[in-house]
C-alpha positions in Angstrom: 155.0 9.4 -97.9 158.2 11.3 -97.7 157.4 12.7 -94.3 156.5 9.2 -93.2 159.9 7.9 -94.4 161.7 10.7 -92.5 159.8 10.0 -89.4 160.6 6.3 -89.6 164.3 7.0 -90.3 164.4 9.3 -87.2 162.7 6.6 -85.0 165.2 4.0 -86.2 168.2 6.5 -85.6 166.8 7.2 -82.1 166.3 3.5 -81.4 169.9 2.8 -82.4 171.2 5.6 -80.2 169.1 4.4 -77.3 170.5 0.8 -77.7 174.1 2.2 -77.7 173.4 4.3 -74.6 171.9 1.4 -72.7 174.8 -0.9 -73.7 177.3 1.8 -72.4 175.2 2.4 -69.2 174.9 -1.3 -68.3 178.2 -2.6 -69.3 181.8 -1.6 -68.6 182.0 -0.3 -72.1 180.5 3.0 -70.9 183.7 3.7 -68.8 187.1 4.1 -70.2 189.7 3.4 -67.5 193.1 5.2 -67.9 195.1 4.5 -65.0 193.4 6.1 -62.0 190.8 7.8 -64.2 187.4 6.4 -65.0 186.0 8.3 -68.0 182.2 8.1 -68.7 181.3 7.9 -72.4 177.5 8.0 -71.8 177.0 11.5 -73.0 178.5 10.6 -76.5 175.2 9.1 -77.9 173.3 12.0 -76.3 175.5 14.5 -78.1 175.1 12.6 -81.4 171.4 12.5 -81.0 171.4 16.3 -80.4 173.1 16.8 -83.7 171.2 14.3 -85.9 167.7 14.5 -84.2 167.8 18.0 -82.8 167.1 19.4 -79.3 164.1 17.0 -78.6 166.1 14.0 -79.6 168.9 15.1 -77.4 166.5 15.6 -74.5 165.0 12.2 -75.0 168.3 10.5 -75.0 169.3 12.6 -72.1 166.2 11.3 -70.2 167.3 7.6 -70.9 170.7 8.4 -69.6 169.1 10.1 -66.5 167.0 7.1 -65.8 170.0 4.6 -66.1 172.0 6.9 -63.8 169.2 6.8 -61.2 168.9 3.1 -61.5 172.6 2.9 -60.3 171.4 4.4 -57.0 169.5 1.2 -56.4 172.1 -1.2 -57.8 170.7 -1.7 -61.3 173.4 -1.8 -64.0 176.1 -1.1 -61.5 176.2 0.8 -58.3 177.0 4.5 -57.7 178.4 4.9 -54.1 177.2 8.5 -54.0 173.9 7.7 -55.6 173.2 5.1 -52.9 173.7 7.6 -50.2 171.6 10.3 -51.9 168.8 7.7 -52.5 168.8 7.0 -48.7 168.5 10.7 -47.9 165.7 11.3 -50.5 164.7 9.0 -53.4 162.8 11.8 -55.1 165.5 14.4 -54.9 168.0 11.6 -56.0 165.9 11.0 -59.1 165.6 14.7 -59.9 169.4 15.3 -59.5 170.2 12.4 -61.8 167.4 13.0 -64.3 167.0 16.7 -64.9 170.6 17.6 -65.7 170.9 15.0 -68.4 167.6 16.1 -70.1 168.8 19.7 -70.0 172.2 18.8 -71.3 170.8 16.9 -74.3 168.2 19.7 -75.0 170.7 22.5 -74.8 173.3 20.5 -76.9 170.7 20.4 -79.6 170.2 24.1 -79.5 174.0 24.7 -79.4 174.4 22.7 -82.6 171.6 24.6 -84.4 173.0 28.0 -83.3 176.6 27.2 -84.0 175.7 25.6 -87.4 174.1 28.9 -88.4 177.0 31.0 -87.3 179.8 28.9 -88.6 179.2 25.6 -90.2 178.0 22.1 -89.6 181.4 20.5 -89.1 182.7 22.9 -86.5 179.1 22.9 -84.9 179.4 19.1 -84.4 182.7 19.3 -82.4 181.4 22.3 -80.4 178.3 20.3 -79.5 180.4 17.3 -78.4 182.4 19.5 -76.0 179.3 21.2 -74.6 177.3 18.0 -74.2 180.0 16.7 -71.8 180.6 20.1 -70.1 176.8 20.8 -69.6 176.3 17.3 -68.1 179.1 17.8 -65.6 178.1 21.4 -64.6 174.3 20.8 -64.4 174.9 17.5 -62.5 177.0 19.3 -59.9 174.8 22.2 -59.7 171.8 19.9 -59.0 173.8 18.1 -56.4 174.5 21.3 -54.6 170.9 22.6 -55.1 169.2 19.5 -53.9 171.6 18.2 -51.3 173.7 21.2 -50.4 172.3 21.4 -46.9 172.6 17.8 -46.0 175.2 16.6 -43.7 176.6 14.3 -46.3 177.4 17.0 -48.9 178.6 19.4 -46.2 181.1 17.0 -45.1 182.3 16.7 -48.8 182.4 20.5 -49.3 184.2 20.9 -46.0 183.8 24.7 -45.8 185.2 25.3 -49.4 183.7 27.7 -51.8 181.1 25.8 -53.8 182.7 26.7 -57.2 186.1 25.4 -55.8 184.3 22.3 -54.5 182.8 21.5 -57.9 186.1 22.0 -59.7 188.0 19.9 -57.2 185.3 17.1 -57.2 185.0 16.6 -61.0 188.8 17.0 -61.4 190.6 15.9 -64.5 188.0 13.3 -65.3 185.6 16.0 -66.5 188.3 17.5 -68.7 189.1 14.1 -70.3 185.4 13.5 -70.8 185.0 16.8 -72.6 188.1 16.1 -74.8 186.8 12.5 -75.6 183.2 13.7 -76.3 184.5 16.4 -78.6 186.8 14.0 -80.6 184.1 11.3 -80.9 180.9 13.2 -81.2 182.3 15.7 -83.6 183.2 13.4 -86.6 180.5 10.8 -86.0 177.7 13.3 -85.5 178.8 15.3 -88.6 179.0 12.2 -90.8 175.7 10.8 -89.6 174.0 14.2 -90.0 175.1 14.5 -93.5 173.9 10.9 -94.3 170.5 11.6 -92.8 170.2 15.0 -94.6 171.3 13.5 -97.9 168.4 11.0 -97.8 165.8 13.5 -97.1 
């Protein structure tokens, strides 16, 4: 009975985080506009899920995020100008480029939390996980972009003969830094509190 209650509680938590992620993905709430910056908040529920539900929970929520991101390539829930172009080049590669990085980011965030928790403590691990959830999302997304579309005329025109690493840094710019800070400050305390609540009821 206890195991069944735990499984039910985890499913409810997962459903709640999925709902939050979908709201963030399909409404303007998922993007915090500060002057010229548009900061995505979509990795926040993924990071929280990685803390509370472990690597598999993080991966599942990352998969949901990846699907919503791909849908923007076809105008569902908003439109990604780059996604539209990538979809025209190759729908399959566009899906993989949007989907795989988010799954891996959620999965790895879960393992980062588990490892950091063992080495230090749960509170610091929650903040570290928030930071790396956003960092991994950005890095893996850009690496997949270069891997799958690096030889296309479109991406070559964006790179403009730069070193790939310099291109990635210039492309993501200050937005990625602000997203990492936001994820750290939001995922850290929320993930830590939720994790303690979940553990206290097990």
